[in-house]
Each structure stands twice: as structure tokens, then as C-alpha cells.
C-alpha positions as CSV (number, residue, x, y, z in Angstrom):
1,M,0.0,0.0,0.0
2,G,0.9,3.7,-0.1
3,L,3.7,5.6,-1.7
4,G,6.1,2.7,-1.6
5,R,4.3,0.7,-4.2
6,A,4.7,3.5,-6.8
7,V,8.0,4.9,-5.8
8,V,10.0,1.6,-6.0
9,D,10.1,1.8,-9.8
10,F,12.1,5.1,-9.6
11,F,15.0,3.4,-7.9
12,D,17.7,1.0,-9.2
13,A,17.2,-2.3,-7.3
14,A,20.8,-3.2,-7.9
15,K,21.8,-0.1,-5.8
16,I,19.0,0.4,-3.3
17,N,16.6,-1.8,-1.4
18,V,13.1,-0.3,-1.1
19,V,11.0,-1.7,1.8
20,N,7.4,-0.7,1.8
21,R,6.0,-0.6,5.3
22,A,2.9,1.4,4.4
23,V,-0.4,0.3,5.8
24,G,-3.6,1.7,4.1
25,G,-6.3,3.2,6.4
26,L,-4.0,4.1,9.3
27,S,-3.2,7.5,10.6
28,S,0.0,8.7,12.1
29,R,-1.5,7.9,15.5
30,T,-2.7,4.4,14.7
31,Y,0.6,3.6,12.8
32,L,2.3,4.3,16.0
33,T,-0.2,2.7,18.5
34,Q,-0.6,-0.5,16.5
35,G,3.2,-1.1,16.5
36,H,4.0,-0.6,12.9
37,W,6.5,2.2,13.6
38,D,8.3,0.0,16.1
39,R,8.7,-2.6,13.4
40,V,10.2,0.0,11.1
41,L,12.6,1.1,13.8
42,E,13.8,-2.4,14.3
43,M,14.8,-2.6,10.7
44,L,16.6,0.8,10.5
45,K,20.3,1.1,10.1
46,P,22.6,4.2,10.1
47,G,22.5,5.6,6.5
48,D,19.0,4.4,5.7
49,F,16.4,6.8,4.3
50,V,12.8,6.8,5.6
51,M,10.1,8.3,3.4
52,M,6.9,9.0,5.3
53,Q,3.4,10.4,4.2
54,F,0.8,10.7,6.8
55,G,-2.2,12.9,7.2
56,H,-5.0,11.5,5.0
57,N,-6.5,9.8,7.9
58,D,-5.5,12.0,10.7
59,G,-8.3,14.5,10.5
60,G,-11.2,12.3,11.9
61,P,-12.6,12.1,15.3
62,L,-10.3,11.0,18.1
63,D,-12.8,8.5,19.6
64,D,-15.0,7.5,16.6
65,P,-16.5,4.0,17.3
66,A,-15.8,3.0,13.7
67,R,-12.2,4.0,13.3
68,A,-10.8,6.1,16.3
69,R,-7.8,7.2,14.4
70,G,-7.8,11.0,14.4
71,A,-5.1,13.1,15.8
72,I,-5.4,16.6,17.3
73,D,-5.0,19.3,14.8
74,G,-1.7,21.2,15.0
75,I,2.0,20.8,15.7
76,G,2.2,21.4,19.5
77,D,2.4,19.2,22.5
78,E,-1.4,19.3,23.3
79,T,-2.9,16.0,24.3
80,K,-6.3,14.6,25.1
81,E,-7.1,11.5,27.1
82,I,-9.7,9.2,25.6
83,D,-11.2,5.8,26.2
84,N,-10.6,4.2,22.8
85,P,-13.9,2.5,21.7
86,I,-12.1,0.1,19.4
87,T,-9.2,-1.0,21.6
88,K,-11.1,-0.6,24.8
89,K,-8.0,1.0,26.3
90,H,-7.3,4.4,27.8
91,E,-5.2,6.4,25.4
92,V,-3.4,9.8,25.3
93,V,-3.8,11.2,21.8
94,H,-1.3,13.8,20.6
95,T,-1.2,16.4,17.8
96,Y,-0.5,15.4,14.2
97,G,2.7,17.4,14.4
98,W,3.8,15.6,17.6
99,Y,3.5,12.3,15.9
100,L,5.5,13.5,12.9
101,K,8.1,15.0,15.1
102,K,8.4,11.7,16.9
103,F,8.9,9.8,13.7
104,I,11.6,12.3,12.6
105,A,13.4,12.2,15.9
106,D,13.2,8.4,16.1
107,A,14.6,7.9,12.6
108,R,17.4,10.4,13.3
109,A,18.3,8.6,16.6
110,K,18.8,5.4,14.5
111,G,21.1,7.3,12.1
112,A,18.5,7.4,9.3
113,T,17.5,10.3,7.2
114,P,13.7,11.1,7.4
115,I,12.0,12.4,4.3
116,M,8.5,13.7,4.7
117,C,6.1,13.6,1.8
118,T,3.4,16.3,1.7
119,L,-0.2,15.4,1.2
120,I,-2.3,15.4,-1.9
121,P,-4.9,18.1,-1.6
122,R,-8.4,16.8,-1.1
123,K,-11.9,18.3,-1.8
124,I,-14.9,18.4,0.4
125,W,-17.4,18.2,-2.4
126,N,-20.5,19.1,-0.3
127,R,-18.9,22.4,0.6
128,R,-17.2,23.0,-2.8
129,Q,-13.9,24.1,-1.2
130,D,-10.4,22.7,-0.7
131,R,-9.6,21.5,2.8
132,P,-6.0,21.4,4.1
133,Q,-5.9,18.2,5.9
134,P,-4.8,18.1,8.6
135,G,-3.7,21.5,9.9
136,G,-0.2,22.3,10.9
137,L,1.6,20.4,8.1
138,R,3.0,23.6,6.5
139,R,4.0,25.1,9.8
140,L,5.8,21.9,10.7
141,G,7.5,21.8,7.3
142,R,8.7,25.4,7.7
143,R,10.1,24.5,11.2
144,G,12.1,21.6,9.7
145,G,10.3,18.9,11.7
146,G,10.0,20.8,14.8
147,S,13.6,21.7,15.6
148,R,16.8,23.0,14.0
149,E,18.7,20.1,15.5
150,S,16.8,17.4,13.6
151,P,15.3,18.8,10.4
152,A,13.7,16.5,7.9
153,G,13.6,16.7,4.2
154,W,10.3,17.5,2.6
155,I,9.0,16.6,-0.7
């Protein structure tokens, strides 16, 4: 799933190993809480590159009984405690930017280079307008992933 399926054709397989760890339908929050990010970290080695694209599924409700995958809008350290109706666990939900900054810092800590891929704009057809989804992505990009010490590349 995800960007990895299409991007692999742009690399020379004799020179680079592309591993696609994308999971369709997850948000930055659920990618972390369901353990997928931990599996990526286990594989990372110094010198690796990590391309990430999150956001399409981060804008929903925090405690939706059908998905419960949304993140708090923004790039700060705000949190909200919820009782997750799907996992039946108490959970601390962070901002979208907090999750991205965590992924960037974790990749850097493993000696890898994080590359953030920006979102494809989406339409809300019933309102006839573009909707930036989720908020804070441009602000986070301008801040280089949240700090000068650990900037991430953006494409």
C-alpha cells in the first residue's frame, strides 16, 4: 500500500533496497499505536532513508467508534485522554505534528534520514472548497520537523 508501491520503480534495485512498510487506512496515530512504527525502527540502520506520508486519515474524530484514528490538529504538545472505543484502552492522543516530530526524531536517533512527503490536496465536495488536511503540516515543514537540531527533508 501507499507511496512505496509506486516509488519503487524510480530506484535502481541493484543499488538500493526499497522496503514498503505502508499500511492503508491508518493515521500517524494508529501507525504508532498498532506497533508498525516499532517494526520500522527495528529494521533501520545508520545511513537508511525513511520516506513518510501521513495525514489523509489524521483528521477524523479521536474516539470515533468505527475508526478512532484521528489526531489533534496542530503541531504542538497538546494531548487529550480518551477511552478508545475500538481497543477498549485508555489512550493519550497527541497532535498530528507531535506524531510526525516523533517519527523524525526516532529515525534520526537510529542514524537514518527522514523524508516527509506532503499530502495530496483533497476536496470536500459538499462544501465546494479545498480543505487542508490536517492542519499544521505547512507550519511543521517550515520548522524543519520541529527543531533545528533534527530537520527532515520535505517533498
